[in-house]
Phi, psi and omega in degrees: 000141188272162179305316177305317180292318180296314178301319179297322180290321180295322177296321175290326177297315177304317179295316181293322179293323176299321176300321182276000177075030180288172177308128183297329180291324180291319180298312182293332175299315180289322176295319178292325176297321178297322176290322177295312184293319180306324189254011175299133182293335183236154176289142181301318174310318179292316183298317177295329182290333178263009179080019182283146178273115182297331179301338180286348176290137180295129182084004181250109179269183186296315181300312180294320179302313179302319182289324180293314181296319175304314182293325182287317188289315192253336182092001177209176182225115183301315179298329178287319179296318180294325180291316180302320184291337183279354181230164182298154178292159170089358186292325184295320177298318182295326178291345179283343186276120176308135179096350177251115177263180186302318188285319178299317181302313183299319182293320180300315183288316188284320188261332179250354182073015181285125183232010181202164177299318183295316180295326178296310181303318181294320184290324176297317177298329181276355182079008181292317184291316176303318180295317183293317187259003187056041182278152171282166178297331179293320182292320180296318184295319181298316176298318178298320177301316180292327175295311181299319177299320181294323183283341177282345183304125179273189187276002175293147182239154182302144174312314184295338178270328182282317187306305181302325178294313179300317183293330179291329177288308186293322189308306179291328181288334178289341178273355178293141182293142180082005178280123183257319179218146175202106191223158174279158171230201172061203182293336175295322180287333176280353180066037173295147184290344171228152183230157175252242177292154181258128181252119179243140180231142179204162168231144180203160177290331180228081181301324182294325176295323180292322179296317177299315178295321176302316180290337182261006178300141176302335179285343179288122177263327182212139175257122180277315183196147176204150175216192185291338180232000181212146176210144177238129183222162169254125177277172188299335179263014177091359176287136171272136181231131178240127179245127177238122174258122189237165178290143185304323185294345186241007187298320186293320182284328175288320179299315177301313186294314184280349176281326182070210355295170180298315181300316173304310181293325177297313181301314179300314183296315180302314184296319186277343175295326178295341182254013176077025180243143177239125182260141178206178176296342182271347183143207179236122184258130172281111185303320184292322186251350183059027179268129180262129171257135175253163187220125183280339181232155174290328174303314179295322180297309178293326182292330178293331181273003179080032186228157162300153167296134183254120180303139181307323186298336184252016179273073185233007186058052176243040174101353187290331182297311183296316180298313178303324182288341178260005181058041188233021176292146178287156171276108189286154175295146176224171184308317181298343176284337191279129186249345182191176180235134187246021178204094187220143178245152176233188180280015166287335169236250185254012171287165186260351189226162181287169175301313185293321183293317178298319183299309181292329175295320180295317176299320180291332176281005178088015178275151176249354173205160188208119177270117176278114192229063178292164186286142171286159187292335184292346180284339182084014172289140182304125179073015181301148191271122166276183189292325185293314179291323181300317180296318177298318177298320180302321182292321181291323179297317177298322180292318182294321177298330176286336186262327183279141175245145175083358180215137178246128174266130177260134181279133179201187182207153164255105185271138183274134171276115184286170187303332180261003174100350174292166179256154181268020174222152184286153176300330183295314185283330177293324184298341183268005180261159174286323183210132175245118176261127178245146182205159176263121177235349189226162182049051184283348184266010175305153175282174187303316181297319179290317180295319181293317178301316181297317180287325175295324178296317181298315181296338176281348181287127184298338188266347178287129176257307191233137167267119184265149179030067198299335180259349179068014184284157169232117190303128177072358180239312187227130174288160173301156175293155174282113184210146173274096184293333175299313179297320179290321177299315180298322178292316178302315180296320182292330184257358176062047179264161179255140180252141184274143159260097183280129190274347182304126185304333181269005174245292186049055192231107023284159172262174199300317186296322178288321179297318178298322180286325176298319180298316179304326184270007179078014178283133175285144180242147170247124175270110187234137184280338184061032189298136176243359172207168184298329184288341182294340177302331180292346180281002174306329181299328177295315178292323175298319178301314178297316180296325175293320173296334175271015180059031182285134168269167177302328182292345175276346192250116182301317188275014166272356186255158178295157184303325178300318181289323181297318179290331175295311184294324179297326180276002185058029177298141180296341175290348181276118175229000000 
C-alpha cells in the first residue's frame, strides 16, 4: 500500500471517529498521522524493508506505527474495516465534496439515506437537503457547484503527488552502469501544477538493459508496450509512464521536443520556417540541403536557433522566444537564492517539532533566518496561540537566539482573517512581532464582494506583513475562494504588503499566472514552505518551480534577501527596494 493510500485511510478514520464522538485526542492523532505520512520523502514500504523503526517518526506512536505496518503487509486495515461497518455506507464519497464535514455527511446518510454523490445531487434538486438543514437556496446552489466541480476533475494528478513517484522510478535506474542521462520531460519538467502521463528520456551505453530494469521495477503495475528502446507502463498509483532511450547525439533535441509545451514548440517551428529550417524531435533540418543536425544538449539546440537557453518552466509561448532571440531572458530565481523561510509552524500549535528542532533543520537546509508563525488561537487549531502563549513563545525565541549560531529566529504568527476582515489578535500584540502572516481559513464560501472586502480590510491593517495562500485552494479538492484577485493585488501594492507563494504541494498558491501579475505590479513575494515538520523544508522546490513559472527573478522574492533587508521590507521601510 502506498503512502497516499495510508494517509487517506487515516484521514477517513479521523472523520469517522469524529462522527462517532470519539476522544478528540485520538481524532487529532489520526489527522496528524495522515499529514506525516502524506509528506514523507520515502514510501513506508521501503522504510520497513530496510528495517527502519516507524515509531522514530515524529508524532507516530506504537499504535499508529502498527497500523501502518499492517496496511503495508496486508493491503488493508482491520480497524478501518470495522469502523466502516459501524456507520452508513457512502460517507467516504460524501466527504470528498468540499463544504461537507463529517457530521453533515452522517446526517445526510442516516436521515436521508444518501449514499453517493449522485443521490446527494438528486436530493438537493428535490429540496430535501435544504429542508433537513434549513439551508438557504444559495448554500444548496453552492453544494451543487461543488459536486459539478468535483465531476469536472480530469485524470491529471497534482505535481506534488507525481514528482515523488517519478523520482522513485528514476533513482534506481540512474545507478545502472552506462547510464549517462535520465530526465523527466513534459509538463512535469515544466513544473505544471498538475500532470498527465509521465515522459522520461535517457541515454545509456546499453539502452535495452535500462528498459528491462524499468519494466521490472516494483512500482510497475502493468506493461502496456515495450521494445529495445521504449516502454510504456502503468505505475502503482495509475500514472502512465513512457521511457524513451535515445542516442546521445540526439538527446538534446528529443528532450526539448518532449518537454514542450506544444504552444512553445509550434511558435518555434513557425519562426524557424521563415529561416528555411525545419524543427522536429530528431533535430534541425536545413530545408535547402535536407541536412539534419542533431544536438546532444538543449543549450546547443537553442544556440543553433540563435537563442539563449530557455528554462523549461517558461516554455509556454508567453514571449520567451522573442526575449531569448534578443538575449534578454531574466535570470530566474533558484534554490541557492533562498536565504530563509517566513512561514513555519512548531509544536506550539499544529506543528510536529519544537522551536529548536525546526531552527536547526532550517540551518541544515542552508537558511540564515526562520520566521516562527504558529497559528493563532481563534482558528480552533489544536494548541493555537492566544496572546498569553504568544508572549511566552516570544521569550523562548529570544533565549534561543542567544544560544543558536548561524540562524536567527523571527517571532511571528499566522493570524486568522475573520469573516469581516478583522484579525483574531489585537493590534497591540501584533505590533510586538517581527512578522505577521495573515490568512483566510474559515467562512470560505463568502461571495466575491464579501471575500474581497474582507481581505482588503486585512491588508489595510498596518501590522499585517504577508498574505498567505491568498486563494485558499487545495488542488483537486477545494476550489479557490471567490475573490477579485486584481483588487487584492492592487491593495497589496498600495499598502506594500508581501504575497506568499505557498510551497505545500496541495496548495501551490499563488499559482503561476497570478505570480506573474503580482510581479508586474512590483509586489514582493515570499516563497514559504508552511512547514509543519523539518522534512517540509524540502518542499521549497515546489514554490521555486511556481515562482520560475511566474518569471520571478531573485529581486522579486523577499526571502532571497539577507535578514536585515527582510526586516526593513516588513516594516515598509524606504530602504526596501
